[in-house]
N, C-alpha and C positions, 0 to 999 in steps of 0.2 A: 416760791421765794425761799428764804431761809439760808441754811448753812451750806457752803460748798465743800467743806472739809470731807476728804475721802472720795470726792467725785473728781476723777481725772478729767482734765480739760479735753475737749475734742481736738484731735490732731489729724493732720493730713501728712502722710509720710511719702517721701520721694526717694527712690533708690534703696539699695541694700547697704547694710553696715560694711565699712571698709576698715583699713588700718588707721585711718584718720578719725579724729573725734567727730561725732555727728554735729551738724549745725542746727540749732534751734532758732526759729524766727518768731518774734513777737510783734504783732501788728499794732497800729495806732488806734486812736479813738474812732469809733464807728466803722472800723475795718473788720477783716476776717482773714482766716488762713487762706481762703480762696484767692484773695487779692494778690497773694505772693506766688501763685501757681507757676507762672512762666519762669521767674527768677529761680525759684526753688528747684524746678525741674532741670534747669540748665546747670545749676551748681551741683546737682546730684550725680553728675558724671564723675566726680572725684570722691564724694563722701555722701553719707545718708543725710538728708535734709528733712527736718520735722517742722512744719508750720502749725501753730496752734491757733485756735479760737480763744481769745482771752475771756475771762468770766464776763457774763452779761453781754456777750457777743456771739453771733453765729450759733453753732450747735452746742456750745459749752453750757454748763449749769448756770442758773441765775442766782443772784444773792443780793441782799440789801447792802452788803459791804462792797465797796469798790475803791480800795486804797492800795498804795504801793507795797506795803508789807504783805498784804493778802495776795496780791498778784505775784509777788516774788515767791511766796510759798507755793503758789500754783505751779509756777515754772520749775521750782526745785523738785516738786513731786513728779513732773514729767521727766526731768533729767535723771531722777533716781531710778526710773524705770528703764533708762538707757545706759545702765552700767555706771551711773553716778557722776559723769563729767561730760561737758559739751562745750563747743564754741557757741556763743550766743549773740545774735543780732536783733536789735529792737529799734523800731521807728517811733518817734514822738512818744505817746503814752507807753508804747511797748519798750521804747528806749529807757524811759524812767524806771519801768518795772525791771528791765535787765540790769540797770545800775544798782537798784536796791537788792536784786538777786546776788550780784557780785559782792556787795557790801555785807550782806547778812548770811549768805551761803557761799563763802569764798572758794571752798573746795569744789563746788559744782561747776565752776566756769574756768575754762582754759584761756580762751581769748574772748574779748568783748568788743562788739561793734555797736556804737550808739549813733543812730541816724537822725540828725537835725533836731536835737533837743539838748538842753543843759539841765544839770541837777539844781534847778532854781524854781521859784514860784513865778508864774506868768500872770499878768493882770487882765489879759483879754479873756472873754468868756466864749465857750462853745455852746451855750444854752440856746441862742437863736436857731441853731440847726435842729436841736431837739424840738423846739416849737414848730419849726417848718415840717418836720416829719410827722409830728402829732397832727398837723393841720391838713395832712393828706387824707382824703376820704377814700378808704380802702375798699368800701363796699362796691362790688361790681367791676373792680379793676381786673383786667385780664392780661395786660401788657405792661412791662416796666416803663415804656414810653409815656403811658398815661399818668403814672406817678411822677415821672420826671417833669411832665408838663405842669402838674400841680405844684411841684417844688419850684419850678421856674417862675410861676405866677407869684410866688412868695419871695422872689429875689435871689434864689439860690443859683449860683453860676453853673453853667452846663457841665463842667468837669466834675463838680461835686454832686450834681444830680445823678449822674451815672454811677458814681462811687457809692452814694447812699443807697440807691435802689438795688445794689448787689446784696444788701442785707434785707431784702424784701422777700418774704415767702408768699408768692402769688396765690398758690393753691389754698393756703390757710388764711390768706388775707390779713397778714400781720407782719410786723417788723421782727427780725431776728436780733433785736437789740432790746435790752431792758431799759427803755427810755426813762421810766420813773426812777430807777436806782441811779442811772447815770446823771440825771438832773439833780437828784438829791445829793450825790457825792461829787458834784462838779468842783467844789473847793478843794477836795482831796486830789482830784485829777489834775487840776491846774497848779497845785502846790508840789512840794517835795519834802519828804519827812526829814527831820533832823536825826542824823545817824553819826555817832561818834566812832568812826572807823575809817580805814582806807583800804583799798584793794591793791595788792602788790602786782597783779598781772598786767599784761599789755593790753591797752584799750585804744581803739581807733574811734575818734569823734569825726564822723563823716557828715559834712554839711553841704547844703546847696548854696552856691555862691550868691544867688539872688535872694536868699532867705535871711531874715533877721532873728531867727530863733536862737542861734548860738553867737553871742556877741563877744568882742574882745574883753569886756568887763566880766564875763563869765569864766574866763580861763583860770583865774586864781582859785576859784571854788572847785573847778574841774580837777585841777592839779592837786588840790588838797586831798580830795577823795580818791583820785586816780593818778598817782605820781608818775606813772609811766604812760600817760596819755599822749597820743599823737593826733595831729589835726590835719585833715585833708578837706578841700572844697572841690565840688564838682561844678565846673563852669556852666553857666546857663541854666542851672537847676534851682528851683525854689524849694519850698518845704516838702513837696511830694517828690523828692529827688529820685526815688526808685521807680516811680511811674513816668517821670518826665525824661530821665536819662538812664533807662534800665541797663544798657550795655556798659556804660561808664560806671554805674553803681556796682554791677556784677564784677567788673574788672578790678575795682578798688577792693571789693570784698575778697576776691581770690588772691590778689597780691598780698593782702595783709594776713589772711588765714594761712597761706602757704609759705610765708617768709620764715 
């Protein structure tokens, strides 16, 4: 545990640097850089794409702290190693971290894509999923399907079973998630910090048309913080829009970043 400062996040790099700014991708809660492999690889035909493991996820360092200013600083540290400016896309928790990055390190972000999240506090809790993962008996498990079955027995839907078990280290018999810190910091994760700033760059708020995470009543706050915000919905997609409609998500990203 302890402090993450000075410890660069684990990154997976796709493609070589080009004349275009690199694209940094920040995943959502319980995710990892690996979740974004296909989209990142496809987008790397035009620019370098860097997907990160957020703190307390994947192969990145673990910390007792898991709030958005800290996550934004982590992302800024990665961008600093990439010549100091990048386009940034974040989904859900990663989208909130990307927004705080733009508000607190404005010079680091050229264009911003926020996938299915708003800069507001949400009232639902993700704690039941932590309890479900804690409830999996990892001793003797040799296949992800065995862990998925145990998650299913606790009421976790099939799509999330396979998503969660991507963060399972079968050989070590442990989760690649700091479940204790994430549980402790859940109020920070579901909230959004008060920041007296606005970001002058162009921001795309890309939502799933079947999701209720970004609501009409959120638009005033979005525009206050991001005056040049644009709004696009992907038909037939829910909160996991990049997984449910990957080609449409990719096309929306390309169109915005290359405009």
